[in-house]
C-alpha angles and dihedrals in degrees: 000000000000090000091048091053091047093057096041112110106244143197121202116203104165110055127131107209091209087054090062093065101124118203093248092057091042090059091045093052092044090056091046091053098040096248130143120222124212091238131079096210147005089258093054090049093051090048089058091060094097118130136150102189141034094258093050090052094047092054092061093036096058093042090058094054095070090086089067105091113133140044092256089054092058091043092053091046093054095041091052090055095043091050089053090046091053090052089055093048095250101165097184135018136185107206127204119216128185109215094176090060086063105031089051088063096044104269109133120241089234092058092052099047097041092055092048094044093052090052092051091053093048092047091054094054100033104032105025092237117133115205141173133197128242115195113218127203118217105239095205089065123076120281087237090062089051090052091049089051091049091053091047089055096056097089087057096042094124089060095053123071098192149322134268140184125228145148127073109001098189109114091355107098124180093255089064085075100038095117092047092050092048090054090047089053090050089053090055099255120144115234135233133155139192116248096180126210120276097348125152110284090000096155091049089050090054089051091051091048092053103035105028104029098030098218122195091223141350128242112222098342097154091137088073085089088078091070116046091190089062090045087057090051090051090051095045092052095042092236119170129215121222101212125189110197101184095047089048088062092054098051100030141028097287147326092296086233095153092050090049089051091052091051091048090051090051090054098252113155097247119180133188122229141159105238102189103359098175089062100035098043098235136092122195094285091055092046092053091047091050094050092044090052093049096046101026089234117196125231090257091052091050090049089050090055089057092044087055090052095053091043093056094038117116093248135120115264096253092057092047090052092050092053092044089053089054090055093048092050092048094049091047092050092048097051110129112256 
């Protein structure tokens, strides 16, 4: 089954590029930029990656970003992920980036996006991996700062597929950013939003995301299973969920595998993604393996998860169909004889 997963054409739709900053690259960038890290070795740094909640993770996550200073830093960060993605047969990725995490410490927006954009172009030609960027707002900052970031992004609009919302959800509901999201929609951006696992008022936040914001899909969102009326709304609107099993287990009481199974059985377009793989020790291959092991998923069910991903991807229909054809051909070729 591991070999089948390895060869399966994949789409990754929930991946924070800053969350792919592996310790080895972090040390390399720190040396490049003349910075000292509070760890003596890669092993010591990895040992510090212990967290049991979203806030405890975010504290380490944001601390690690300070090594990212220049356009080549962001290029190297993205190319490292895209190289790994190619190795795992990820054919297409939609990549979150957090400009406010950088502009708030003095790194210009232009530096961030140009480095990322150049890596995406090179990955397409050199690695055969197509990717797009999704600009996330940090929900624990003011909505006014999100609006300013949205306006700053407009000269680069052709490089950005849509907007998202991440960071600490406590006390920061979707409706806090309603005006920002409405302007983003007017500018032609597609809309997604984190509804993290087991947060305060999580079901109400999912309702706001669907009914008040009108998102095009939901990141995480597994807690929707607690309200079948909202599940019906997800189904009626054809919304997908970008689930991240391994990271669920780090910030909650488990991978939420049984909830994911229930959503699959109800026909919700569930997908499997890696979230922040450098911190949670699992890229998309490992996430699929973990979920398959927990639920004893069949080959057809695994293929359906990837079909879901390409169906809800922000791609034109002809490209979706081409990727879906790749999956069909792969599954047909891998049928046991």
